N, C-alpha and C positions, 0 to 999 in steps of 0.2 A: 261733431258735437260731443262725442265721447271724450275728446280731449278736455273740454270744459268740465265735464263731470269728474274726470280724473283729477284735474287741478283743484277743484273745490273739495273733493274728498281728501286729497293729500294735505291741503292747508288746514282744514278743519281738524283732521286727526293729529297734525303737528301741534295745534293749539292745545288739544285735550291731553295728548300724551306727554309733551315736553313742557308746555306752559302751565297746565293745570295739574300736572304730576298725578296721573290716575293710578300710580303704583301704591299710593297710600289710601287706606280706607276712608279717611276724611277729606280726600282730595278736592272734591267739588264744593265742600262746605264753605260758604262765604264768598264764592266767586259769582259775580253776576253772569247772566247768560251771555253766550257768544252771539253777537248780532251779525246777520248776513243780509245784505241787500243787493238787488240786481236792478239795473236800469239801462236804458238805451240812450246813447248820445247820437242824435241824428238817426239815420236809417241803417247804419252799418257798424257802429261801435257798441259792444256790450261791455258794461262795467259791473264788476263784482266787488263788493266792499265787505271786509271782515273786520269786526271790532271785538277786542277781548281785553280782559283785565289781568292777563298773565304778566310776569315780569317783562321788562323791555327786551325786545328782540327784533332786529332789523334784518329781514331776509334778503332785502335788496343789496345790503352791504356784505352779505355772506359770500365768501370766496368759493368759486366753482371748484369742484373736485378735479384732480388731475386724472382724466380719463385715459391717458397714455399708460398709466400704471395698471398692473393686473389687479383683479379684485382682492387678492391676498395682500398686495402692497398698499392699497388705498386705506385711508382711515375710514372707519365706519361712520355713516351718516352723510347728509348733504345732497344725496341724489334726488330727494324729493324737491328740495328748493331749486336745484338745477333744472329738473323737469318742468317745474312751474315757470321758471324764467324762459325756458325754451319754447313752451307752448303758448305763452301770452305775448302780446305785442308790447305791453308796458306794465311795469310793476312799480307802485309808489308806496312807500312806507312813511308813517309819521307817528309820533307819540303825542297824544293829546289828552290832557287832564288825567294822567296816570293810566291811560289805556293805549293799546296798540291798534293802529288802523292800517290795514293793507288794502289798497285798491288795485285790482287787476283789470287790464283792458285788452279786448280782443276785437279785431275787425272780423265780423262774422261773415262778410261776403267772401272773404278769402278762406274761411273755415268750412264752408259748405262744399 
C-alpha cells in the first residue's frame, strides 16, 4: 500500500509544482482546489481521481524516459510519471471543462 501513497504524493506534487507553478509568490491565487477522490469498483479495484485547473497536460501520453541511458545522459524529469504508470494497473486522462482529470486504477488484491 506504500506504492499507492507514493503515487498519490507524486501526482499531487506534480500538479502543484508544474501545473500551479509554486515558484511564483502569487502561484495559487485564482486556482480552484485540487480535487482528489477514491472509491472501490467491486471488491478488488481501487480508483483514485485527481482533478485540477492547471494547463492541459496528459501524463498518459508522456513518453517514458530511456532508462538504458545513464542518469547524466537522460533528460531531467519524467521519472515520476514513469513510476506512476509502472505502479498502477491503468491510467486514464481527459480534459473536461478546462480541467485535467486523471483516474488511476489498481487491483488491490495483487497489491497486498
